[in-house]
N, C-alpha and C positions, 0 to 999 in steps of 0.2 A: 418270544416265548409263547408256547401254545397254552390255551386256557384249559386248566385241569377239569376233569369231570367231577371229582370229589374234593372236599376241603376238610381239614381237621376241624372237629366241632365237638363241644362237650357232651352232645347227645345226638341221636339220629336227627338230622335237620328235616324240616318240612320241605316239600318240593319247591315251594316259592322261595324259601331261604336259599336253597341250592342255586336256583335261577338268579337270585339277587347277587350272590357271591360270584357266579360266573360272569355276569354282565359287568360287575364292578371290576373284576380282574382284567377283563378285556378292555374296559374304559381306561384304566391306569396304564396298561401296556401300550395302548395306541395313543396316549396323550390327548384324550378327549375331554370334553366338558359335559359332565353328566348331570341329569336331573332324575333323581331316584325317589319314587313314592312307594312306601311300605306302611300300611295302616298300623297305628299304634296297637301293640299286642301281638305283632307278628315276629318279634325278635329282631327288630331292625338294627339295634346297636350291636348285637352279637354277630349279625350278618356282616355289618361293616367291618368289625374287628377281624373276623376270620378271613373275609375276602381280601381286605387291604393288606393285612400282615402276611398272608400267604404270598401275595404278589411281592411285597417288600423283601422278604427273605429269599424268594426265588430270584429277584432282581439282583440282590447282592451276590448270591452264588453265581449267577450268570455272568456278572461283571468279571469275576475272577476267571471263569472258564474262557470267556472271550479273550482276555488278556493273555492267558496261557497259550491259547490257540494261536494268537497273533505272533507271540514270541517264538513258538515252535515253527511257524511258517517262515519267519525271518531267519531262524537258524538254518533251515533247509536251504533257503536262498543263498545264505553266506557260504554254506558248504559247496553248493553247486558252483558259485563264483570262484571258490578256492580251487576246485578241481579243473575249472575251465582254463584252458590254455589260450592265450591271445597275445598277439603282437602289440595290441593297444593296451599296455599295462596301466597307463595313466587312467583310462576310462574304467578299467577293472577295479583299480584301487579306490577311485571316486565312488563307484557304486557300493563297494564294500563299506566304505566310511559312512555313506548315507544310511545304509541298513543298520550298521552298528549304532549310530546315533539314535535312530528310530527305536532300536531294541532297548537302548539304555533308558529312554523316556518311558517305555512300556514297563520295564523292570522296576523303575523307580515308583511308578504308579501302583504296580502290584505289591511292591514292598510296603507302600503307604497303606494299602488295604489290609495287608497282613498285620501291620503294626496296630491299625485301628481295631482289628479283631482281638489282638493280644492284650490291648489296654483294658478291656472289660474283664478278662481273666485275671489280670494283675489287681484290679480293683476288688474282685471277689476274694482273692487271696489276702489282700490287706484287711478286709472285713473279718475273715476267719481268724487272722492273727490277733486282731483287736478283741474279738469275742473270747479267744483262748486266754489272752492276757487278763481280760475282765474276770474270767472264772478263777484264775490263779490268784489275783489280787483281791477277789471278792468285793470289788467296787467298780462303779462305772467310770467313765472318763474323768480325768482330773480337770477340775475347773480352774482356769488361770486366776491368780489372785488379782482382784480389782481393788484399787485403793478405795477406802470407805468414802462414800459420798461422791465418787467420781462420776457416776451417771447423772447425779443431780447437777454437778458442775458443768457437765457437757451440755445439758439443756440450758443452763443459765448462760452459756456462751452465746446462745441465739436470742433468748428471751430477755436476758439481763436480770441481775439481782436487784431487788428493790433497795433503794438508798445507796449512797456511795458512788463516787465517780468511777467510770470505766477507763481502762487504758486506751489511749488514743489509737494505738496501733491496731486495735481490734476493728476499727472502722475500715481497715483495708479490705475486709471481706465484703463490705458494702459498696466499694468503688467499682465502677465499670472499667473494664480493660478492653483494649482493641482486640478484635477477634483473632488477629494474626498472632498476638502475643501469648495466648493461652490455649492449651489443649488438654482435655481430660482423658484423652485416649492414651493408653500405655503404648510405649514404643515396642514394636515387634522386631523380630530379627530380619525382616524384609524378605524372607524367603517366600516363594510362591507355593501355596498349598497344592500338592499334586492330586489329592483326593478329598472330596467332600461327600460323605455318605448321603444318600437320598433320604429325606425325612418326610414323615406324614404329619402335617399340622392339622389337628382335629379341633374344631372350635364349636362351642355351643353358647347359648345366651347367658347362662348363669354358672357360678362355681358349683352350686348344688347339682346341676345336671352333669357337669364334668366329673364330680365325685361319684355319681351313679355310673358313669362310663368307666371310671377307674375300678369300681366294683365288678363290672362285667369283664374287664381285662384280667382281673385276678382269677376269675373263674374260667377263662378261656384256655385253650391248649398252648397259648403263647406266653403264659405268665412268667416262664423262666427264661425265655429266649429273646425278649426285646427290652430296650431301655426306654422308659416312659418318664417324661419331664413335664410336670404341671407348672405353667407360668401363672403368676398372680401378682397383685400389687404389693407394695410395702405394707399397706394396711392389713393384708392377709398374712404376710410372711415375717414382718418385723418381730424380733424377739427382745428388743430393748424396751422394757416396760415404760421407761421415762419418755420415750418417743411415742410409743403406741398409745399411751393414755391421752394423747392430743386429739384422738378420734378423727378429726377432719383429715381427709386423705391428702389434700394439698399441703397442709401444715406438716404432716408426717413426711411427705416427700422433701419439702424444703429443709426440715430439721435434719433428716438423714444426710442430705447433701452438705449442709452446713457443718455437721460434725466431722465430715471427711475433709473439709477444707479448713477446719478450725486450727488457728495458730496457737502455739503454746509458749510458755516461758522456758528458759533453759533448763530449769529444775524439772518441769513437767516433761520436757523433751527427753531427758535422761531416763525418767521413769517409763515413758512409752517405749524407748529403745530396749530397755530391759525386758519389757513384755513382748518385744518384737512386733509392736503395734504402731503403725504410722498414722493412724487416724484418731479422732477424738471419741470414737465409739468403741467400747470394750469388746464388742461382738464382731468386729471386723479388723483383721481377717479371721483370727482364730484358726481352728483346724479345718479349713475349707476342703482340703483334699479328702478327709475322712467323710465329710457330709456329701461330697460329690460321689464317693463310692457308694454311699447309702442310696442316693437318688438314682444312680445309673444301673444298679444291680438289683434293686427291689422296687416293685410297683407300689407307689404310695400316693395318697392324695395330698392336697395342700396342708391340711391340718396335721397329718402325720409327719410331713417334712418339717413344718414349723416346730412341732414338738421335739423332733430329733435335733433341730438346730438349737433349741433351748437346752437340751441335755448336753450337747457338745460345746455349748457356749460359743457358737459361731453363727454368722448371719445366713439364714436360709434364703433370703431374697437374692443375694448375690451368688450364692451357691447354685440356685436353680438356673440363673441366667448363664453361669459358666458351664452348666451341664448341657446346654442346648447344642453346642458343637458336636458332642458325642452321643446325643440322644437320637433315638429312631422315631419315637412318637412324641410329639410336643402338643400338650393340651393347653388351649388358650381360650379365653372368653371372646365374644364377637369383636368388641372394640379394639382389642389388641392387634387384630389382623385387618379389620376393615377400615381403620383410620390410619392413613399413611404415616403421619408423624409419630403416632403411638407405635406403629409397627417398626419403624426405624429405631426409635429410642429403646424399644424392647429387644433389639438385636435379631428381629425375625426377618430372615431372608428367604423368600419364596422361590428364588431362581432354581429351576429344575427340580423343585420339590412338589409334593402332593398337598393340596388343600381340600379337606373334607369339612363342610359346614352342615352340622346337624340342626334339626328344628329350623329349617330354612324357609318355612312357609311365609314368614313375615320379613324375609331378608331385604326386599326392596324398601319397605317402610323403615327397617332398622338403619339402613344406610342413609336414607333421607333424614331420619331423626338425629343421628349422631353428627351429621354435617350441617344441620340447621342450628341457628343460634339466635338468642334474644338478649338484648341489652336495654336497660332503662336509662332515663335521664339521670336518675340517682347514681347508677353505676358510673356514668361518664363524669359527673361532677366530682364524685369521690376520687376517681382515678386522676383527674386533673389536679385536684388539691394535693393528693399524695405526691404526684410527680413534681409539682411546683416546689413543695417543701424539700423534697429529696434533691432536686436540682440546685436549689438555692444554697443548701448546706455544703454541697461538694463542687459547686460551679468552678472554683479556681483549680481543682484537682483533676478535672476532666480534660481529655484531649480535645482539640478543635473538631475532630471527626465525631466524637461522642456528643459534643454540644450541639452540632448540626442536626444529628438524628433525634436528639431529645427535643429540640425545637420543632422538628417536623412532626413528632408525635404530639406535642402540645398543640400545634396548628390543627392536626386532625381532630383532636378532642374538642377544640373550639368550634370547628365546623359541624361536628356531630351534634353538639349542643344547640347550635343555630338552627339545625333542621327540626329540632323539637321545640323551638320557640324560646330558647334560653340563651344566656351568655355565661362567661366564666365568673361573673359577679352574682349570678343567680343562686338562690337557695332551693333545695329540693321541694320545699312546700310553697314556693312562689307560684302564683297563678300564671298560666300562659296567656299571652296577649294576642296570639294568632289563632287562625282557624284550626279547630280540632278534628277536621274531617280526615280520615285515614287516606293515605295516598300510596299507590303502587308504582314501583320503578323496576326497570331492567337494571342490571348492575352498572353498565356504562352510563346510563341516564342518571342514576343516583350519584355517581361520582361527579358528573358534570354539574348537577343541581347543588350538591354539597360542596363543590369547589375542591374536591379531593384529587382531581385529575392532574393537578400540578405537582403532586407528590409521587415518587416512585415507591409504591406500596411494597413491591417485592424486596427492594433494598432495605426498606425500613424494617420489615419483618425479619429479614436476615440479621440485621443489627440486633434486634430485640432477642433473637434466639441465641446468636453467638455470644453476646455480652451477658446473657442470663439476666436480663433486666427484670423479669418477673420475680425471680428469686431475690435479687438485690433489693428491689423495692419492698418486698415482703419482709426481708430481714431488717431493713431500715424501720418499717412500720412497727415491728415487734419490739425493736430496741428503744425506739423513741415514741411509743404509742401514746404516751401522756400528752405529747405536743400536737397530736393530729386527731381531729374529730372524725369519728366514723359513725354514720347514721345507719341504722338497720331498716331495710325496707320491710314493711309488714304485708304488702300486697303480693300474693303468689305470682311469680313471674317465671320466665325460662321456658325451655322447650316443652316440658311436660304440660304446663298450663296451656300452651298454644295448641299442642296436639289434642288436648282435652276438648278444645272447641270444635275440632273436626268430628268428634263423637257425640256432639250435642249434649255435653255434660257441663254442669255449672262448676264454678270455682270451688264451691263448698265440698264438691265430691273428691277433690284432690287430697291425697294423704297429707294431713296437716303437718305432721312431724317432718316429713321429707321436705316440704316447702320451707319450714323454718331452718332446716339444715342447709338447704340450697341458698336461701337468702343470706345466711351467716357467711357462707363461703364466698358468695358474690361480693358482699360488702367488705370482707376482709382483704380480698385480692381482686378488685374489679379489673385490674390490668389483664388478667387471664381472659375475661370475657371480651374485653376490647381487642386483645390479640386475636381471639377466635373470629370476631366480627370482621376485622381488617383482613384476615386470611381468606374469608369468604369472598372478598372483593377481587381476589385473584382468579375466581372461577370464570369459566366462559360465560359471556353475557347472557346467552340464551338458556343456560342451565339452571338459573335461579332467579328469584325475585326478591326485592327488598320492600317491606311494608313499613312505612313511616306512620306511626299512630300517636299523634300528640295527645297528651292527657290533660286533665283539668289543672294539674300542676306540672312543673318542670320535671320533677322526680318520677311522675307517673307516665310520662311519655315513653314510647317504646319503639325500638328499631328491631325488626325481625328479618333475618335472612332465611328464606325457604328454598331448599334444594328441590328442584323439579326433575333432575336427571341423575338418578343413582348410578347409572353406567359410567359417568364421568369419573367416579371414584373406584370403579371396578376395573378400569382399563389396565392398570399396571399388574393387577392380580392375574387377569386373563392371559396377558402376554408373558409374564415371568414364570408362572407355575407350569410344571409339566402337565398336570391335570387338575381340574377343579370339579369337585362333586358336591352337589346340593342335595341333601336328603331330608325327608320329612314324612310325617304320617299322611298329610294331605297337601300335595303340591299342585293340584289343579287350581286354576288353569295354567298349564305348563307354558302356554304361549306367552304369558307375561314374562317369565324368566328368559325365554328364548329371545324375544324381541326387545324388551326394555332393559335387560341386563347383559346377556352375552353378545348378541348382535349389536346392541347399542354401544358396547365397549370395544367394538371392532373385531370380534371373533369371526372366524370363517364358519358359516352355517354347517359345513360338512363335519366340523369337530363336535357338534352338539348331538348328544344321544339322550334318549329318554327311556326310563324303565318304570313300569307301574305294575304292582302285583295285587292279587286279590287278598281278601282277609282269610285268616286261618280258621275262623269260626264257620260252622256249617250254616247254610241258608236258613234252616229251621230255628236257629238260635237268635234270630233278630227279626223284629217286626217293626216296620216303619209306617206310620199313618199320617197322611195329610188331612187335617180336619178343617173343613171349610165352614161348618156351622156349629153353633152351640146346642145344648140340650133342648132349648125352646125354639130352635130354628133361626135364631139371629145370626146373620152372616158375620164371620170373623174377618175383619180387615183392620189390623192394628196400625194404621198409618198415623202420621203426626196429628191429623185433624181429629181422628176418632179416639185417640188414647185417653182423653179426659172424659169421654162419654160414659156416664154412670151405667147405662143399660149394657154397654159392652163389658164394663168391669164386672157387673153383676152376672152376666152370662159366663164370663171367664171363671168367676168364683164357683158357679154351678159345675162347670166342666172339671175344675180341679177337685171338687168334692167327689164326683163320679170316678175320677182316676184314682183318688186315694182309696176308694172303696174296693177297687179291683186290684191295684198293684201292691204287692207285699214289700216289706223292707224299705229301701231308700228311693226317694224321688228327688230329682234336681230340676228346678224350674228356672230357665234362663229368660230374662226380660231384656227389652231393647236398650234401656239406659238406667242409670242410677235414679234420675228424676222420676221415671215411670215406676220404678220399684218402690220408691217412697210413696208416690201417689196411690198405687194399688194397695200397698200394705195398710195405709191409713183407711182406705175405703173398706177393705175386707174386715178390718178391726171394728169400724163404726157400724157396719151393716150386720155384724154377727156371724158372717161367713167364716171368719178366722176361728171362732170358737168351735164351729162345726168341723172344720178341718182338723183341729186339735183333738177331736174325739178319736180320730184315726191315726194321726201323725203328730209327732213333736215338731213344731215349726221353728226353723232357724233362718237367719238372714245373713247374707254376705257382709262382713264387717267393712267399715270404711278405712280402718287402719290395717296396714299389712301385718303389723306385729300381732294382730288378734286372729289372723286366719287359722293358724294351727290350733288355737284354743277352740274355735268354733267347729273345726273339722273333727277334732277329737270327741267333742260332745255329740256331734251328729253321728259319728261312727258308733259311739257307745250306746246310744239309744237304738240304732239299727240292730245291733247285736243283742241287746237286752232291753226290749221295749217294755215299759210299764203298762199294765192293762188299764183301759181297754185298747191302748194304742198298739199298732203293729209295725211301727217303724218311724222314719223321719222324713220331713220335707224341707228342702233347702231352697230359698229364693236367692238366685244369683243374677249376675248381669253379663250379657254378651260382651266379650272383650275385657271383662273384669279380672279379678284376682283368681277366680276359680274356673275360668273358661279354657285355660291352657296350662299344660304341664302337670295337672293333677289327675290322679286315677280314681275313678269311682267304679272299681271292679266289683264283681259279684253282687252281694246284697247292698252295697253302698250305692249302686246305680241301676236298679231294675227298670227305671223309666227316666228318660231325658225328655223334658218338655221345653220346646222353644216357642215363645210367644212373640208373634209379629216378626218383622224383618228389620234388622238393625242397620238401616242405611245411614251413612254419615249426613251431617247437616248440609244440604245442597246449597243453602244460602251463604255458607261460609265463603268469603272472598278468596281464602287460601285454596280451598277445594276447587272453586270455579277456575282459578288460574291453573291448577294442576290439570283439570279436564281440558282446558283450552290448549295447554302445552302438548298434551298427548295427541289431540286431534291434529295439531299443526306439525308435529315432529315425528310421530310414530306412523299413524295412518288415520284416515277419516273414520270417525266412529269409535276410536280407541278410548276416548274419554268416557263415553257411556259404558263401554265394556268394563273399564276400570271401576266405575261407580257401582255396577252390578256385582262385579267380582269382590269388591271390598266388603260387601254385605254377605255374600255367600261363603266367602273364606272364613269369616267370623262364625257363621252358623256351623260350618263343617268342623271347626275346632271344638265347638260345644258337643256336637254329635260324637266326636272321637273320644269323649270322656267315658263312654258307656261300656264297651266291651274290650277287655284287656288280654284275654287268652282264649285258647280254642274251646274250653269247656264253659266259658261264660255265656250268659244270655241276657238280653235286655230288649226294651221297647223304646222307640223314638216317636214322639208326637209333635208334629209341626202345626201349630194353631194359627193359621192364616190362609185365606183362600188363594193368595198370590203364590204360595208354594206349589200349587198344581201346575204352574207354567215354568217352574224352576227345577224340575226333577233332574234334568240333564246336568245341572250345576252341582248336584250332590255327589259324594264319593261313589265310585263304582260299586263297592260292596254294599252300599245302602240302596242304590238304585234298583238292585235286583229284588228287593223286598218291599218297595214302596207301593202302598195302596192309597188311592185318592178317594176319600169318603165324603159323599155329598150330604150325609146325615150323621149326626153325632152317635146315634144308636148303633150304626154299623161299625164304627170305630171301636166303641166300648165292647161290643160283642166279640170282635176279633181279639181284643186284648184279654177278655175273660177266658176265651178258648185257649189262647196262647199260654196263660199262666196255669190253667187247669191241666194242660198237657205236661207242663214242667213239674207240677206237683205229683202227677201220676207217675212220671218217669223216675222221680226221686225215691219213690216208695219201693 
């Protein structure tokens, strides 16, 4: 197909938006791997929607045209053969038969495409009939009668009612079965699908970002012509309040699965049959067909679909999954696509489909993070104790094969404990008797050291997955929890705490509530963590490293798997998908994505294309200043050694006072770390500088708890809009890489100045970071490690800068306080580079800012 010149758009597009859509269309048509950079505020989401959906609808139309054309060609060939006279009638008949068979296949595929198109029309008609009936009856959908207390009974089926013995047959749900003997998949008719419509899988980091995308879709010219299916977890979609109140996502998943497998008495079985309900959950199946019609014919976000499921008294989670087959645009969060096992369990098939990843600037780090895992000695001990009691109770009922694998798992747990200086008889609080020096291993070396190389980990994990051991063990624990001791770790652990160390952040800076939640999940089902760690051992030896960090007690000991090669988990995506698009506001340096992701995953370099567009704001609406010295001439270099220097902090305080005197409305100050933010704030408060700043601005600080972010931002915005005299706005202290540095908009008066203090380099002394740099030097190219180190800093800075201007009429200033920025101009976004001025004196920088805002005030009059 030829790339169109113009695209349907809700308003006349900017030239850069048209260029973006044309390049995207071309990329999808040619099955390329694209890296697209469009600065925040340039309408990136709408450009993606209109460019990609234009191609999708053209592609579907073209498929029908091509099939019709081929069928017509075959008809002509058959006619010519029929007219042709030949003595060799056998050859003639053979050719006709071959053409007829070929035509039959093409007609069957064309018929399948036609039926696919008709299905949506039938669903729309079904909805119209329901709405008409609703008006006539003056009531909404009839809610099936649910026996009083049935939801409560369903939950008790897994948790167990207090007091009173349980029926022995209920333990059947807790028993392991051979993988060959059970299957949760429904039998199909065995027929081969002739047609699978091409889908666009659009993924972003969070559900809120996907909801924003849904809002853009509703405003687009394609709001009535495409089927959009948002996928989410049971935690987001479940409408059974008895299950949803469990809060913990793993417990919700297990409870849902258990309700579907729940066995009933004969009396209950009859009641369920009357309801035409074969599961223990009153919301499944319900009128799934009607909810499918709602999902496939109306663009809705997750909350709207969940609400509709509640109204129809049917499960929105399973309805959304069933809708995927007929959907055209599937919305999913990062993890659902980038993690293979999650992708498979969610029914996501990328074969010949399109994958668009938005907000992809941190994609490499995201893949590394979701495939790295941390387990503690406490986790391993709890897992062994749970498994031992479970095995002891049902030992005589297991098959020999199951007993063998359970023994292998127990063996692995013993060996993992041994690496941390413990035994199966240890208690979590026992002191370790061995050296507590951390050690680093390649995967194969760790297996040999831990003596795990005698176990076939692949077969063991397959057994755990097929037998659903994690769910069975959790069910056993919930049913007989009084007989099993579960200790809760109070020390922050897991991947988030580990990643925090790379940013030179202390444990106290981690979100306390999130850690408590994570610890609770880990202690309740430690086998999930153990499974994840064992799964990491299947990685290629060079792709990851294992850190063994013995603690002062057995429970505090830690085993960390760190993924070094994200391309290893992107290989299947690159080779299965028709096209992959990485889009973001700041994608530089694009060489990282080319070399470490696409080429590292085995892609042909010729498939990779890049596109970068300028900002929509005019050059005169942005002023960027690199400030090398403070008001009294002290040189700004906020490296790790100088951060605690009181003279430097005093000079910074003077600089902020001057900026507050010049800049109206809102100022956001980004600092290198939470530790430095704490130190600087205390100094400014004790020295009296903070009081002087408050004469001009109401001062706010980034909260440590994510739950408090919205509250702080609302107060910040309120003061910006209605400042109490003598103040003229707000000042917000934030942290690079923190909760406010990405995904938030400080448009118009909310961000008239963005100040970045220092350069946020990760902790170079971190052994994990050193191993990453070493890996890049050895496996990508010489010097790649240093490039990565520099890029990790500048990428974070660029995200902060991107918070400033959000639309074509917006204006703002950017102040980079550190002399080192004078040599990093080329690493800044292109639209920033054109306005950068390197100021050797503070006075020249302040003078330029005063002139900038004076011009804006004059223009507004």
